[in-house]
One Martini backbone bead per residue (centre of mass of N, CA, C, O) as a GRO file, in nm:
protein
  338
    1UNK     BB    1   1.600   4.077   3.667
    2UNK     BB    2   1.316   4.069   3.536
    3UNK     BB    3   1.415   4.107   3.257
    4UNK     BB    4   1.575   3.844   3.241
    5UNK     BB    5   1.338   3.653   3.287
    6UNK     BB    6   1.171   3.738   3.046
    7UNK     BB    7   1.380   3.662   2.829
    8UNK     BB    8   1.404   3.361   2.912
    9UNK     BB    9   1.103   3.290   2.866
   10UNK     BB   10   1.089   3.373   2.566
   11UNK     BB   11   1.310   3.180   2.467
   12UNK     BB   12   1.168   2.920   2.556
   13UNK     BB   13   0.913   2.961   2.377
   14UNK     BB   14   1.062   2.949   2.108
   15UNK     BB   15   1.176   2.670   2.131
   16UNK     BB   16   0.920   2.514   2.158
   17UNK     BB   17   0.785   2.613   1.893
   18UNK     BB   18   1.007   2.506   1.712
   19UNK     BB   19   0.978   2.213   1.795
   20UNK     BB   20   0.682   2.183   1.704
   21UNK     BB   21   0.729   2.250   1.400
   22UNK     BB   22   0.929   2.022   1.349
   23UNK     BB   23   0.732   1.785   1.435
   24UNK     BB   24   0.520   1.843   1.201
   25UNK     BB   25   0.649   1.946   0.965
   26UNK     BB   26   0.609   2.006   0.652
   27UNK     BB   27   0.390   2.159   0.467
   28UNK     BB   28   0.102   2.090   0.285
   29UNK     BB   29  -0.071   2.088  -0.025
   30UNK     BB   30  -0.310   2.082  -0.235
   31UNK     BB   31  -0.403   1.906  -0.487
   32UNK     BB   32  -0.382   1.924  -0.837
   33UNK     BB   33  -0.528   1.818  -1.124
   34UNK     BB   34  -0.782   1.651  -1.091
   35UNK     BB   35  -0.858   1.326  -1.230
   36UNK     BB   36  -1.118   1.118  -1.386
   37UNK     BB   37  -1.109   0.780  -1.506
   38UNK     BB   38  -1.267   0.534  -1.728
   39UNK     BB   39  -1.318   0.199  -1.801
   40UNK     BB   40  -1.383  -0.141  -1.845
   41UNK     BB   41  -1.146  -0.195  -1.600
   42UNK     BB   42  -1.102   0.101  -1.456
   43UNK     BB   43  -1.018   0.342  -1.205
   44UNK     BB   44  -0.867   0.674  -1.246
   45UNK     BB   45  -0.661   0.886  -1.031
   46UNK     BB   46  -0.530   1.215  -1.092
   47UNK     BB   47  -0.235   1.421  -1.005
   48UNK     BB   48  -0.041   1.669  -0.857
   49UNK     BB   49   0.219   1.668  -0.700
   50UNK     BB   50   0.353   1.752  -0.377
   51UNK     BB   51   0.521   1.894  -0.147
   52UNK     BB   52   0.605   1.684   0.141
   53UNK     BB   53   0.463   1.431   0.042
   54UNK     BB   54   0.421   1.075   0.142
   55UNK     BB   55   0.107   1.067   0.060
   56UNK     BB   56  -0.217   0.946  -0.065
   57UNK     BB   57  -0.571   1.008  -0.041
   58UNK     BB   58  -0.871   0.837  -0.162
   59UNK     BB   59  -1.195   0.977  -0.214
   60UNK     BB   60  -1.550   0.910  -0.178
   61UNK     BB   61  -1.869   1.058  -0.283
   62UNK     BB   62  -2.218   1.001  -0.172
   63UNK     BB   63  -2.339   1.269  -0.111
   64UNK     BB   64  -2.263   1.230   0.242
   65UNK     BB   65  -2.091   0.986   0.176
   66UNK     BB   66  -1.772   0.876   0.286
   67UNK     BB   67  -1.486   0.720   0.118
   68UNK     BB   68  -1.205   0.508   0.142
   69UNK     BB   69  -1.014   0.363  -0.111
   70UNK     BB   70  -0.704   0.474  -0.073
   71UNK     BB   71  -0.346   0.460  -0.146
   72UNK     BB   72  -0.049   0.661  -0.244
   73UNK     BB   73   0.275   0.782  -0.322
   74UNK     BB   74   0.139   0.862  -0.608
   75UNK     BB   75   0.075   0.938  -0.904
   76UNK     BB   76  -0.154   0.718  -0.951
   77UNK     BB   77  -0.486   0.581  -0.896
   78UNK     BB   78  -0.617   0.232  -0.881
   79UNK     BB   79  -0.944   0.069  -0.930
   80UNK     BB   80  -1.236  -0.029  -0.897
   81UNK     BB   81  -1.547  -0.019  -1.019
   82UNK     BB   82  -1.828   0.129  -0.989
   83UNK     BB   83  -2.129   0.201  -1.049
   84UNK     BB   84  -2.281   0.224  -1.327
   85UNK     BB   85  -2.437   0.547  -1.391
   86UNK     BB   86  -2.305   0.679  -1.135
   87UNK     BB   87  -2.250   0.957  -0.936
   88UNK     BB   88  -1.928   1.069  -0.826
   89UNK     BB   89  -1.693   1.179  -0.589
   90UNK     BB   90  -1.348   1.314  -0.582
   91UNK     BB   91  -1.057   1.293  -0.359
   92UNK     BB   92  -0.730   1.441  -0.266
   93UNK     BB   93  -0.495   1.366  -0.009
   94UNK     BB   94  -0.246   1.515   0.150
   95UNK     BB   95   0.045   1.360   0.329
   96UNK     BB   96   0.253   1.411   0.580
   97UNK     BB   97   0.476   1.373   0.804
   98UNK     BB   98   0.318   1.147   1.028
   99UNK     BB   99   0.021   1.278   0.963
  100UNK     BB  100   0.003   1.588   1.077
  101UNK     BB  101  -0.056   1.690   0.774
  102UNK     BB  102  -0.325   1.808   0.565
  103UNK     BB  103  -0.461   1.823   0.208
  104UNK     BB  104  -0.745   1.889   0.017
  105UNK     BB  105  -0.922   1.863  -0.253
  106UNK     BB  106  -1.140   1.896  -0.465
  107UNK     BB  107  -1.432   1.791  -0.588
  108UNK     BB  108  -1.490   1.526  -0.839
  109UNK     BB  109  -1.690   1.444  -1.095
  110UNK     BB  110  -1.814   1.098  -1.186
  111UNK     BB  111  -1.925   0.880  -1.451
  112UNK     BB  112  -1.969   0.548  -1.513
  113UNK     BB  113  -1.970   0.366  -1.766
  114UNK     BB  114  -2.057   0.115  -1.944
  115UNK     BB  115  -1.922  -0.176  -1.993
  116UNK     BB  116  -1.737  -0.349  -2.204
  117UNK     BB  117  -1.707  -0.620  -2.433
  118UNK     BB  118  -1.547  -0.909  -2.539
  119UNK     BB  119  -1.469  -1.116  -2.793
  120UNK     BB  120  -1.407  -1.398  -2.934
  121UNK     BB  121  -1.131  -1.559  -3.048
  122UNK     BB  122  -0.999  -1.646  -3.382
  123UNK     BB  123  -0.789  -1.908  -3.501
  124UNK     BB  124  -0.648  -1.997  -3.806
  125UNK     BB  125  -0.556  -2.327  -3.913
  126UNK     BB  126  -0.348  -2.438  -4.148
  127UNK     BB  127  -0.273  -2.675  -4.361
  128UNK     BB  128  -0.033  -2.860  -4.452
  129UNK     BB  129   0.155  -2.924  -4.705
  130UNK     BB  130   0.003  -3.202  -4.886
  131UNK     BB  131  -0.243  -3.289  -4.687
  132UNK     BB  132  -0.494  -3.145  -4.688
  133UNK     BB  133  -0.792  -3.044  -4.622
  134UNK     BB  134  -0.940  -2.858  -4.393
  135UNK     BB  135  -1.002  -2.586  -4.223
  136UNK     BB  136  -0.905  -2.540  -3.873
  137UNK     BB  137  -1.065  -2.397  -3.614
  138UNK     BB  138  -0.935  -2.211  -3.328
  139UNK     BB  139  -1.079  -2.149  -3.014
  140UNK     BB  140  -1.040  -1.861  -2.811
  141UNK     BB  141  -1.126  -1.769  -2.522
  142UNK     BB  142  -1.227  -1.529  -2.321
  143UNK     BB  143  -1.136  -1.336  -2.083
  144UNK     BB  144  -1.122  -1.108  -1.871
  145UNK     BB  145  -1.271  -0.775  -1.899
  146UNK     BB  146  -1.169  -0.718  -1.590
  147UNK     BB  147  -0.900  -0.528  -1.424
  148UNK     BB  148  -0.750  -0.482  -1.085
  149UNK     BB  149  -0.520  -0.283  -0.881
  150UNK     BB  150  -0.420  -0.264  -0.518
  151UNK     BB  151  -0.329  -0.074  -0.212
  152UNK     BB  152  -0.338  -0.083   0.178
  153UNK     BB  153  -0.080  -0.261   0.230
  154UNK     BB  154   0.222  -0.326   0.309
  155UNK     BB  155   0.324  -0.573   0.070
  156UNK     BB  156   0.036  -0.540  -0.082
  157UNK     BB  157  -0.155  -0.680  -0.362
  158UNK     BB  158  -0.471  -0.644  -0.514
  159UNK     BB  159  -0.652  -0.862  -0.731
  160UNK     BB  160  -0.902  -0.803  -0.983
  161UNK     BB  161  -1.189  -0.993  -1.130
  162UNK     BB  162  -1.408  -1.117  -1.350
  163UNK     BB  163  -1.600  -1.365  -1.382
  164UNK     BB  164  -1.595  -1.657  -1.580
  165UNK     BB  165  -1.788  -1.850  -1.762
  166UNK     BB  166  -1.672  -2.190  -1.712
  167UNK     BB  167  -1.446  -2.136  -1.523
  168UNK     BB  168  -1.211  -2.319  -1.291
  169UNK     BB  169  -0.958  -2.137  -1.358
  170UNK     BB  170  -0.656  -1.931  -1.277
  171UNK     BB  171  -0.413  -1.715  -1.426
  172UNK     BB  172  -0.121  -1.538  -1.316
  173UNK     BB  173   0.056  -1.263  -1.442
  174UNK     BB  174   0.388  -1.099  -1.413
  175UNK     BB  175   0.529  -0.770  -1.394
  176UNK     BB  176   0.806  -0.529  -1.396
  177UNK     BB  177   1.036  -0.240  -1.335
  178UNK     BB  178   1.328  -0.370  -1.279
  179UNK     BB  179   1.321  -0.565  -1.493
  180UNK     BB  180   1.056  -0.807  -1.559
  181UNK     BB  181   0.941  -1.066  -1.685
  182UNK     BB  182   0.683  -1.242  -1.780
  183UNK     BB  183   0.511  -1.439  -1.512
  184UNK     BB  184   0.399  -1.683  -1.339
  185UNK     BB  185   0.246  -1.682  -0.993
  186UNK     BB  186  -0.039  -1.821  -1.038
  187UNK     BB  187  -0.263  -2.126  -1.006
  188UNK     BB  188  -0.621  -2.175  -0.961
  189UNK     BB  189  -0.893  -2.248  -0.798
  190UNK     BB  190  -1.198  -2.278  -0.647
  191UNK     BB  191  -1.202  -2.328  -0.334
  192UNK     BB  192  -1.114  -2.437  -0.045
  193UNK     BB  193  -0.761  -2.340  -0.036
  194UNK     BB  194  -0.788  -2.100  -0.196
  195UNK     BB  195  -0.677  -1.763  -0.271
  196UNK     BB  196  -0.946  -1.731  -0.405
  197UNK     BB  197  -1.202  -1.468  -0.380
  198UNK     BB  198  -1.526  -1.409  -0.353
  199UNK     BB  199  -1.691  -1.082  -0.458
  200UNK     BB  200  -1.940  -1.149  -0.593
  201UNK     BB  201  -1.843  -1.096  -0.935
  202UNK     BB  202  -1.567  -1.113  -0.790
  203UNK     BB  203  -1.209  -1.174  -0.791
  204UNK     BB  204  -0.952  -1.224  -0.537
  205UNK     BB  205  -0.592  -1.146  -0.492
  206UNK     BB  206  -0.304  -1.179  -0.287
  207UNK     BB  207   0.007  -1.016  -0.321
  208UNK     BB  208   0.244  -1.172  -0.096
  209UNK     BB  209   0.519  -1.033  -0.099
  210UNK     BB  210   0.627  -0.709  -0.193
  211UNK     BB  211   0.809  -0.478  -0.339
  212UNK     BB  212   0.815  -0.141  -0.256
  213UNK     BB  213   0.987  -0.028  -0.522
  214UNK     BB  214   0.771  -0.163  -0.719
  215UNK     BB  215   0.599  -0.202  -1.026
  216UNK     BB  216   0.309  -0.387  -1.108
  217UNK     BB  217   0.188  -0.625  -1.359
  218UNK     BB  218  -0.140  -0.763  -1.452
  219UNK     BB  219  -0.272  -1.087  -1.563
  220UNK     BB  220  -0.569  -1.277  -1.666
  221UNK     BB  221  -0.651  -1.623  -1.690
  222UNK     BB  222  -0.876  -1.855  -1.828
  223UNK     BB  223  -0.980  -2.194  -1.740
  224UNK     BB  224  -1.101  -2.472  -1.943
  225UNK     BB  225  -1.237  -2.761  -1.953
  226UNK     BB  226  -1.185  -3.078  -2.093
  227UNK     BB  227  -1.245  -3.402  -2.212
  228UNK     BB  228  -0.923  -3.488  -2.163
  229UNK     BB  229  -0.842  -3.308  -1.878
  230UNK     BB  230  -0.778  -3.036  -1.956
  231UNK     BB  231  -0.699  -2.701  -2.087
  232UNK     BB  232  -0.831  -2.388  -2.183
  233UNK     BB  233  -0.679  -2.093  -2.276
  234UNK     BB  234  -0.718  -1.773  -2.258
  235UNK     BB  235  -0.722  -1.470  -2.299
  236UNK     BB  236  -0.593  -1.186  -2.178
  237UNK     BB  237  -0.637  -0.954  -1.972
  238UNK     BB  238  -0.629  -0.662  -1.880
  239UNK     BB  239  -0.408  -0.451  -1.751
  240UNK     BB  240  -0.271  -0.417  -1.408
  241UNK     BB  241  -0.148  -0.149  -1.201
  242UNK     BB  242   0.083  -0.156  -0.909
  243UNK     BB  243   0.166  -0.027  -0.574
  244UNK     BB  244   0.288  -0.024  -0.278
  245UNK     BB  245   0.247   0.098   0.004
  246UNK     BB  246   0.392   0.246   0.243
  247UNK     BB  247   0.553   0.248   0.533
  248UNK     BB  248   0.430   0.291   0.857
  249UNK     BB  249   0.540   0.479   1.110
  250UNK     BB  250   0.588   0.555   1.423
  251UNK     BB  251   0.442   0.765   1.661
  252UNK     BB  252   0.505   0.919   1.962
  253UNK     BB  253   0.779   0.924   2.083
  254UNK     BB  254   0.876   0.819   2.417
  255UNK     BB  255   1.000   0.885   2.759
  256UNK     BB  256   1.101   0.725   3.077
  257UNK     BB  257   1.236   0.783   3.404
  258UNK     BB  258   1.403   0.569   3.650
  259UNK     BB  259   1.515   0.446   3.928
  260UNK     BB  260   1.774   0.239   4.034
  261UNK     BB  261   1.957  -0.013   4.222
  262UNK     BB  262   2.206   0.179   4.091
  263UNK     BB  263   2.461   0.361   4.042
  264UNK     BB  264   2.424   0.525   3.732
  265UNK     BB  265   2.134   0.392   3.700
  266UNK     BB  266   1.848   0.331   3.485
  267UNK     BB  267   1.512   0.342   3.393
  268UNK     BB  268   1.370   0.279   3.056
  269UNK     BB  269   1.075   0.400   2.882
  270UNK     BB  270   0.960   0.305   2.563
  271UNK     BB  271   0.722   0.478   2.346
  272UNK     BB  272   0.427   0.421   2.115
  273UNK     BB  273   0.233   0.426   1.847
  274UNK     BB  274   0.008   0.254   1.686
  275UNK     BB  275  -0.007   0.052   1.388
  276UNK     BB  276  -0.204  -0.029   1.143
  277UNK     BB  277  -0.139  -0.378   1.070
  278UNK     BB  278   0.082  -0.430   1.252
  279UNK     BB  279   0.281  -0.713   1.384
  280UNK     BB  280   0.530  -0.513   1.460
  281UNK     BB  281   0.849  -0.412   1.621
  282UNK     BB  282   1.164  -0.251   1.568
  283UNK     BB  283   1.440  -0.224   1.794
  284UNK     BB  284   1.691   0.023   1.824
  285UNK     BB  285   2.002   0.143   2.005
  286UNK     BB  286   2.083  -0.048   2.265
  287UNK     BB  287   2.387  -0.142   2.217
  288UNK     BB  288   2.534   0.072   2.411
  289UNK     BB  289   2.369  -0.100   2.667
  290UNK     BB  290   2.342  -0.429   2.566
  291UNK     BB  291   2.093  -0.405   2.358
  292UNK     BB  292   1.987  -0.560   2.108
  293UNK     BB  293   1.806  -0.594   1.860
  294UNK     BB  294   1.437  -0.606   1.849
  295UNK     BB  295   1.120  -0.771   1.870
  296UNK     BB  296   0.777  -0.644   1.902
  297UNK     BB  297   0.410  -0.622   1.990
  298UNK     BB  298   0.446  -0.383   2.143
  299UNK     BB  299   0.425  -0.013   2.264
  300UNK     BB  300   0.660  -0.100   2.471
  301UNK     BB  301   0.977  -0.060   2.669
  302UNK     BB  302   1.193  -0.195   2.918
  303UNK     BB  303   1.493  -0.062   3.043
  304UNK     BB  304   1.668  -0.171   3.328
  305UNK     BB  305   1.985  -0.084   3.230
  306UNK     BB  306   2.096   0.252   3.214
  307UNK     BB  307   2.338   0.466   3.158
  308UNK     BB  308   2.418   0.753   3.283
  309UNK     BB  309   2.528   1.058   3.110
  310UNK     BB  310   2.377   1.014   2.825
  311UNK     BB  311   2.310   0.988   2.468
  312UNK     BB  312   2.039   0.833   2.296
  313UNK     BB  313   1.939   0.648   2.006
  314UNK     BB  314   1.608   0.552   1.941
  315UNK     BB  315   1.445   0.296   1.730
  316UNK     BB  316   1.124   0.256   1.532
  317UNK     BB  317   0.979  -0.016   1.340
  318UNK     BB  318   0.771  -0.145   1.126
  319UNK     BB  319   0.588  -0.470   1.090
  320UNK     BB  320   0.409  -0.676   0.863
  321UNK     BB  321   0.646  -0.858   0.799
  322UNK     BB  322   0.955  -0.982   0.802
  323UNK     BB  323   0.965  -0.870   0.482
  324UNK     BB  324   0.805  -0.597   0.583
  325UNK     BB  325   1.020  -0.318   0.573
  326UNK     BB  326   1.179   0.020   0.654
  327UNK     BB  327   1.476   0.129   0.780
  328UNK     BB  328   1.497   0.424   0.635
  329UNK     BB  329   1.205   0.526   0.808
  330UNK     BB  330   1.250   0.530   1.096
  331UNK     BB  331   1.178   0.609   1.416
  332UNK     BB  332   1.325   0.870   1.637
  333UNK     BB  333   1.502   0.927   1.959
  334UNK     BB  334   1.643   1.139   2.197
  335UNK     BB  335   1.815   1.026   2.497
  336UNK     BB  336   1.860   1.228   2.792
  337UNK     BB  337   2.109   1.139   3.049
  338UNK     BB  338   2.238   1.394   3.247
   0.00000   0.00000   0.00000
């Protein structure tokens, strides 16, 4: 009898351990081949993607101070340049499913050189035949010399550029790998209700919502006022490319059961961990007992009347705006009411 109890206990321990390993997800390894490059326009960190990683976090270190720069679904990551002439170290951390396991690369040192500037372009317009007259030069002013784009929130891409002296408006054009032709997405001035925000000598604009599955390319043009009330448009800035970070789904789904005042029916409380920056959560799976899918800003929900004796699958997905969610990767749990 004791031998049978020991065997049963050992088997239960193995089942619990296997369940824990499954909950952790497949392990990730540290990214390799990390390289850091910079131009006059942006800093780019590249690496070799690893198996089982759902995203990557890029860190920067100055002395003993570490800073998280952002994240990306895969190599590469691109962002604004740090202070030129200073040496920083960079690291890429692979993040597994649910964020339960991570692995960081070695730190790679890099010093950003002083950015170059571009000169004003000049286009010469020849007189039409038979009209005579002198050649009239048309001067096209230079646009921003530095542009970068990056994402830290699902459905959002932030575009940065250096302010151009004398410009009172900026125009942003965008293309994508849909493929979509290059087209203007916004044109605004600074101040007032403008969506353009100054941050030191930089200007930033948030493009949202954007499609989570596409990579976008941005260029910025500066507009200068003319004496006749119009604007002279500059040459376009260097292109900056970025993709939205993926939707982070809730973790730690759990449930609690309590008796209800009706035979064969129980109360069920479903809970989950909060997701940073999420504006709400979409709950599905309750249709089997008469509760259609719904949205909530809370991190738990009480189902007051659930028939016992069945197994239900309940799912919770993060919402960053009503238009930014990913139903294909929602977190689910099997509720067994036997």
